[in-house]
TIDO-391205 format. One record per residue (C-alpha): x, y, z; residue number from 1. Coordinates in steps of 0.1 Angstrom, whole numbers, plus 5000, padded with zeros to 4 digits. Example, Ala and Ser with C-alpha at 12.3 -4.5 7.8 and 13.67 -1.06 7.14 Angstrom:
TIDO-391205
{{5123,4955,5078},1}
{{5137,4989,5071},2}
END
This chain:
TIDO-391205
{{4133,8740,8802},1}
{{4152,8724,8773},2}
{{4133,8718,8741},3}
{{4137,8684,8725},4}
{{4130,8673,8690},5}
{{4136,8636,8697},6}
{{4121,8626,8730},7}
{{4109,8591,8720},8}
{{4116,8567,8692},9}
{{4108,8568,8656},10}
{{4078,8591,8655},11}
{{4097,8622,8668},12}
{{4128,8613,8648},13}
{{4109,8609,8616},14}
{{4089,8641,8622},15}
{{4121,8661,8626},16}
{{4135,8648,8594},17}
{{4104,8656,8575},18}
{{4104,8691,8590},19}
{{4140,8696,8580},20}
{{4131,8687,8544},21}
{{4102,8710,8542},22}
{{4119,8741,8556},23}
{{4144,8753,8530},24}
{{4160,8777,8554},25}
{{4153,8799,8583},26}
{{4170,8832,8590},27}
{{4177,8854,8620},28}
{{4190,8889,8620},29}
{{4203,8910,8649},30}
{{4190,8945,8655},31}
{{4226,8955,8663},32}
{{4241,8976,8634},33}
{{4278,8981,8628},34}
{{4293,9014,8618},35}
{{4291,9007,8581},36}
{{4256,8993,8583},37}
{{4268,8959,8570},38}
{{4261,8925,8585},39}
{{4283,8895,8586},40}
{{4265,8867,8567},41}
{{4267,8832,8579},42}
{{4253,8800,8564},43}
{{4250,8772,8589},44}
{{4237,8737,8585},45}
{{4206,8730,8605},46}
{{4213,8710,8636},47}
{{4197,8677,8645},48}
{{4185,8692,8677},49}
{{4171,8727,8685},50}
{{4197,8731,8713},51}
{{4225,8731,8688},52}
{{4213,8762,8669},53}
{{4201,8777,8702},54}
{{4237,8775,8714},55}
{{4250,8790,8682},56}
{{4225,8819,8684},57}
{{4236,8826,8720},58}
{{4273,8828,8709},59}
{{4264,8851,8681},60}
{{4244,8874,8703},61}
{{4273,8876,8728},62}
{{4297,8884,8700},63}
{{4274,8911,8686},64}
{{4270,8927,8720},65}
{{4308,8927,8726},66}
{{4318,8938,8691},67}
{{4290,8962,8682},68}
{{4287,8943,8649},69}
{{4258,8924,8634},70}
{{4251,8890,8619},71}
{{4227,8876,8594},72}
{{4224,8839,8602},73}
{{4208,8815,8576},74}
{{4201,8780,8590},75}
{{4199,8757,8560},76}
{{4188,8720,8560},77}
{{4216,8694,8555},78}
{{4202,8683,8521},79}
{{4202,8718,8507},80}
{{4232,8737,8520},81}
{{4259,8724,8497},82}
{{4237,8727,8467},83}
{{4231,8764,8476},84}
{{4269,8769,8479},85}
{{4275,8754,8445},86}
{{4249,8777,8430},87}
{{4264,8807,8447},88}
{{4298,8798,8435},89}
{{4285,8802,8399},90}
{{4260,8831,8403},91}
{{4273,8850,8433},92}
{{4259,8856,8467},93}
{{4282,8835,8488},94}
{{4281,8841,8526},95}
{{4311,8853,8546},96}
{{4312,8822,8567},97}
{{4300,8786,8559},98}
{{4295,8756,8581},99}
{{4283,8722,8567},100}
{{4287,8689,8584},101}
{{4297,8671,8551},102}
{{4318,8699,8535},103}
{{4350,8687,8551},104}
{{4347,8655,8531},105}
{{4335,8670,8498},106}
{{4340,8707,8489},107}
{{4363,8723,8514},108}
{{4395,8705,8501},109}
{{4387,8717,8465},110}
{{4378,8752,8476},111}
{{4411,8755,8494},112}
{{4429,8740,8464},113}
{{4414,8766,8441},114}
{{4422,8795,8464},115}
{{4386,8802,8471},116}
{{4389,8802,8509},117}
{{4405,8827,8531},118}
{{4436,8816,8551},119}
{{4424,8814,8587},120}
{{4458,8806,8603},121}
{{4454,8836,8626},122}
{{4422,8822,8640},123}
{{4435,8786,8644},124}
{{4468,8797,8659},125}
{{4449,8818,8685},126}
{{4439,8785,8701},127}
{{4468,8763,8688},128}
{{4477,8751,8723},129}
{{4441,8739,8729},130}
{{4435,8719,8697},131}
{{4443,8682,8693},132}
{{4467,8671,8666},133}
{{4438,8655,8648},134}
{{4420,8688,8647},135}
{{4450,8707,8633},136}
{{4458,8681,8607},137}
{{4421,8681,8596},138}
{{4421,8717,8586},139}
{{4455,8720,8568},140}
{{4449,8720,8531},141}
{{4469,8725,8499},142}
{{4465,8756,8477},143}
{{4475,8751,8441},144}
{{4476,8788,8434},145}
{{4499,8797,8463},146}
{{4517,8764,8461},147}
{{4516,8758,8499},148}
{{4496,8741,8526},149}
{{4480,8762,8553},150}
{{4449,8764,8576},151}
{{4419,8772,8555},152}
{{4392,8761,8580},153}
{{4386,8764,8618},154}
{{4380,8731,8637},155}
{{4348,8730,8656},156}
{{4340,8693,8663},157}
{{4352,8659,8653},158}
{{4337,8624,8648},159}
{{4346,8588,8642},160}
{{4325,8557,8633},161}
{{4304,8542,8660},162}
{{4284,8510,8665},163}
{{4251,8512,8684},164}
{{4226,8485,8693},165}
{{4196,8478,8715},166}
{{4207,8461,8747},167}
{{4172,8450,8757},168}
{{4165,8434,8723},169}
{{4199,8416,8724},170}
{{4190,8402,8758},171}
{{4153,8395,8754},172}
{{4151,8384,8718},173}
{{4186,8371,8709},174}
{{4195,8357,8743},175}
{{4229,8374,8744},176}
{{4243,8404,8763},177}
{{4271,8430,8760},178}
{{4298,8408,8775},179}
{{4292,8379,8751},180}
{{4299,8401,8720},181}
{{4332,8388,8705},182}
{{4361,8412,8701},183}
{{4377,8397,8670},184}
{{4366,8408,8635},185}
{{4351,8377,8620},186}
{{4335,8365,8652},187}
{{4321,8400,8659},188}
{{4302,8402,8627},189}
{{4292,8366,8627},190}
{{4276,8373,8661},191}
{{4252,8399,8646},192}
{{4245,8377,8615},193}
{{4237,8348,8638},194}
{{4211,8370,8655},195}
{{4190,8373,8624},196}
{{4172,8339,8625},197}
{{4162,8346,8662},198}
{{4149,8381,8653},199}
{{4129,8368,8624},200}
{{4112,8342,8646},201}
{{4102,8369,8671},202}
{{4097,8402,8654},203}
{{4083,8413,8621},204}
{{4102,8437,8598},205}
{{4132,8437,8621},206}
{{4168,8430,8610},207}
{{4200,8424,8629},208}
{{4223,8448,8610},209}
{{4213,8483,8600},210}
{{4241,8488,8575},211}
{{4235,8515,8548},212}
{{4239,8502,8512},213}
{{4227,8534,8494},214}
{{4241,8565,8478},215}
{{4241,8582,8512},216}
{{4273,8597,8527},217}
{{4268,8572,8556},218}
{{4276,8544,8532},219}
{{4307,8562,8521},220}
{{4318,8568,8557},221}
{{4311,8533,8570},222}
{{4329,8517,8541},223}
{{4359,8539,8546},224}
{{4361,8523,8581},225}
{{4359,8489,8565},226}
{{4388,8499,8542},227}
{{4408,8508,8572},228}
{{4399,8475,8589},229}
{{4414,8457,8559},230}
{{4444,8480,8557},231}
{{4434,8492,8522},232}
{{4458,8521,8517},233}
{{4442,8541,8489},234}
{{4467,8570,8493},235}
{{4502,8569,8508},236}
{{4514,8595,8533},237}
{{4524,8618,8504},238}
{{4488,8617,8490},239}
{{4497,8595,8460},240}
{{4472,8570,8447},241}
{{4480,8534,8454},242}
{{4452,8516,8435},243}
{{4476,8502,8409},244}
{{4490,8479,8436},245}
{{4475,8444,8433},246}
{{4477,8438,8471},247}
{{4456,8470,8475},248}
{{4430,8457,8450},249}
{{4428,8423,8467},250}
{{4422,8439,8501},251}
{{4396,8462,8485},252}
{{4377,8432,8472},253}
{{4379,8415,8506},254}
{{4364,8446,8523},255}
{{4336,8449,8497},256}
{{4328,8412,8501},257}
{{4326,8416,8538},258}
{{4304,8447,8537},259}
{{4281,8433,8510},260}
{{4274,8401,8529},261}
{{4251,8417,8554},262}
{{4226,8427,8527},263}
{{4231,8396,8505},264}
{{4221,8371,8533},265}
{{4191,8392,8543},266}
{{4203,8406,8576},267}
{{4198,8443,8565},268}
{{4165,8460,8558},269}
{{4157,8457,8521},270}
{{4152,8495,8517},271}
{{4188,8501,8530},272}
{{4198,8505,8493},273}
{{4176,8537,8492},274}
{{4184,8552,8526},275}
{{4193,8589,8528},276}
{{4217,8601,8555},277}
{{4191,8596,8582},278}
{{4181,8561,8571},279}
{{4203,8540,8595},280}
{{4193,8562,8624},281}
{{4156,8560,8616},282}
{{4159,8522,8613},283}
{{4177,8518,8646},284}
{{4154,8542,8665},285}
{{4123,8526,8650},286}
{{4137,8493,8663},287}
{{4137,8479,8628},288}
{{4174,8472,8633},289}
{{4191,8456,8662},290}
{{4224,8474,8655},291}
{{4237,8500,8632},292}
{{4270,8518,8623},293}
{{4270,8556,8622},294}
{{4296,8584,8619},295}
{{4281,8605,8647},296}
{{4265,8599,8681},297}
{{4232,8613,8668},298}
{{4212,8581,8674},299}
{{4218,8579,8712},300}
{{4221,8617,8714},301}
{{4184,8620,8703},302}
{{4174,8600,8733},303}
{{4191,8620,8761},304}
{{4158,8631,8776},305}
{{4148,8595,8782},306}
{{4172,8581,8808},307}
{{4160,8546,8805},308}
{{4166,8545,8767},309}
{{4198,8565,8768},310}
{{4216,8547,8797},311}
{{4200,8512,8798},312}
{{4184,8501,8765},313}
{{4205,8518,8738},314}
{{4242,8510,8738},315}
{{4274,8519,8720},316}
{{4302,8493,8718},317}
{{4338,8494,8707},318}
{{4348,8481,8673},319}
{{4364,8447,8670},320}
{{4401,8443,8662},321}
{{4410,8443,8625},322}
{{4409,8410,8605},323}
{{4446,8406,8610},324}
{{4443,8411,8648},325}
{{4457,8446,8650},326}
{{4438,8472,8671},327}
{{4413,8492,8650},328}
{{4424,8526,8639},329}
{{4396,8552,8632},330}
{{4391,8576,8604},331}
{{4386,8610,8620},332}
{{4364,8637,8604},333}
{{4369,8673,8615},334}
{{4338,8695,8613},335}
{{4349,8730,8603},336}
{{4339,8765,8594},337}
{{4354,8785,8565},338}
{{4356,8820,8553},339}
{{4352,8826,8515},340}
{{4381,8845,8499},341}
{{4357,8868,8481},342}
{{4342,8880,8514},343}
{{4345,8918,8518},344}
{{4343,8913,8555},345}
{{4372,8889,8561},346}
{{4385,8908,8592},347}
{{4350,8907,8608},348}
{{4346,8870,8599},349}
{{4379,8862,8615},350}
{{4369,8881,8646},351}
{{4337,8861,8649},352}
{{4354,8827,8643},353}
{{4381,8836,8668},354}
{{4354,8842,8693},355}
{{4336,8810,8684},356}
{{4369,8791,8688},357}
{{4373,8800,8724},358}
{{4371,8768,8745},359}
{{4341,8780,8765},360}
{{4321,8787,8733},361}
{{4330,8754,8716},362}
{{4321,8736,8748},363}
{{4287,8752,8747},364}
{{4282,8744,8711},365}
{{4292,8707,8712},366}
{{4271,8702,8743},367}
{{4242,8719,8726},368}
{{4246,8694,8698},369}
{{4239,8667,8725},370}
{{4273,8652,8721},371}
{{4266,8642,8685},372}
{{4301,8652,8677},373}
{{4331,8653,8700},374}
{{4353,8683,8710},375}
{{4384,8691,8691},376}
{{4401,8704,8723},377}
{{4413,8677,8748},378}
{{4406,8700,8778},379}
{{4369,8701,8770},380}
{{4367,8664,8778},381}
{{4372,8673,8814},382}
{{4338,8690,8815},383}
{{4311,8671,8834},384}
{{4291,8666,8802},385}
{{4318,8642,8789},386}
{{4327,8626,8822},387}
{{4294,8608,8831},388}
{{4305,8574,8843},389}
{{4272,8559,8833},390}
{{4274,8571,8797},391}
{{4284,8541,8776},392}
{{4281,8561,8743},393}
{{4305,8589,8750},394}
{{4331,8568,8769},395}
{{4334,8544,8739},396}
{{4336,8573,8714},397}
{{4363,8591,8734},398}
{{4383,8559,8736},399}
{{4383,8556,8698},400}
{{4402,8589,8696},401}
{{4433,8572,8710},402}
{{4442,8555,8676},403}
{{4432,8575,8645},404}
{{4442,8588,8611},405}
{{4429,8618,8592},406}
{{4405,8615,8563},407}
{{4423,8611,8529},408}
{{4409,8645,8518},409}
{{4435,8661,8540},410}
{{4464,8643,8521},411}
{{4450,8651,8486},412}
{{4420,8673,8478},413}
{{4412,8650,8448},414}
{{4398,8625,8473},415}
{{4371,8650,8482},416}
{{4357,8643,8447},417}
{{4357,8606,8455},418}
{{4333,8615,8484},419}
{{4313,8640,8464},420}
{{4307,8614,8436},421}
{{4302,8588,8464},422}
{{4322,8562,8446},423}
{{4319,8537,8475},424}
{{4282,8542,8479},425}
{{4276,8536,8442},426}
{{4298,8504,8443},427}
{{4281,8490,8474},428}
{{4246,8497,8462},429}
{{4253,8480,8428},430}
{{4268,8450,8446},431}
{{4240,8448,8470},432}
{{4214,8449,8443},433}
{{4232,8423,8423},434}
{{4238,8444,8392},435}
{{4276,8438,8395},436}
{{4298,8412,8412},437}
{{4322,8422,8440},438}
{{4351,8420,8415},439}
{{4333,8442,8390},440}
{{4323,8467,8417},441}
{{4359,8469,8429},442}
{{4373,8473,8394},443}
{{4347,8500,8386},444}
{{4355,8519,8418},445}
{{4393,8517,8410},446}
{{4386,8530,8375},447}
{{4364,8559,8388},448}
{{4389,8570,8414},449}
{{4418,8567,8390},450}
{{4398,8589,8365},451}
{{4391,8615,8392},452}
{{4428,8617,8401},453}
{{4438,8618,8364},454}
{{4414,8647,8357},455}
{{4423,8666,8389},456}
{{4438,8700,8384},457}
END
């Protein structure tokens, strides 16, 4: 029988988040010894669901049995893992292999730039015919020491930005339904804003839009999609900064004005300015928000064991067209594993990642993650897990992969520092709290990003 962390709404979701925060890390060690008595060390971010790490452990066990080698696996909570990496970079003790769900946006581009990661082209090319173009583009990084661009990470999963809402609340409280939601940008967002007065009259402490306005990475991710909607080209195709262009600045101001309005008119929970990376999910699953925007399918994925909630009450809907009427293009994040250049076991690490990258193993892992992320191999979408005709969440998410662009970090590693310093989260929080105007917030963000690029080396 499968074990579930989130079988109902907020209680189980919140309990799991508290548990993740209390457990600094858990470790497992195989009894299998290699010929040198050494073990491959892996640091892996804790999954949102037990099945995700269960699937990983099964893959590790099969590799150990086949190779005769051994693994020390440390499972580390999301909020701790990058901090531990940063400490180990200074004091030593880095693992051989690292996986973190936010590392692709923050530290991996810089680690590759500084020649601190092993080239894993051999691993990637072993499955090159299976990976999507998105996946390959998302792990190709620049190296300033070697003066080239190569594969410094192995693609595991991918994600875009999704919009989730409660169908039953929309029908019973707001008096609307899925097929009345507009498809144009301005009308789409006005639809959710217009729901706020109806919700206020019927439900206490419930809001129509669960949009993060905090220093969480979710705010960064969501605002990146708003930048794409307004065609704000921060970097050109050569990775060069474009913020000196007045048209770019005007579009940035328009995107910030649009994003901030949800909080300013009272359609967003007041504590959204203090949410961590689980805040928007908790708000949605607690039914404190009618809808939310999130960069994974973790919200609906947490409800898979409740068919009524997953299939009928909770829904995922496609984004509207851009403000200019063009189809939406989606910013794709590639979740990836890396090998550190200082690892004395690089050959063993490559062996394991080559095994993990086999389609059958990535299929087991992404399904173990409850579809929170999507496969990086098109053939895996033919598996029954991804072909359920009743599944409104996955079908919408897969459709979004038809029109995409890579995250800016792939074009220029300096943009990883923009995410690490959460320039967009800081700007949107300041605007929401009223400490700066939209114009001031935009100007400060431009100044911060320009400084980051000027200081980059």
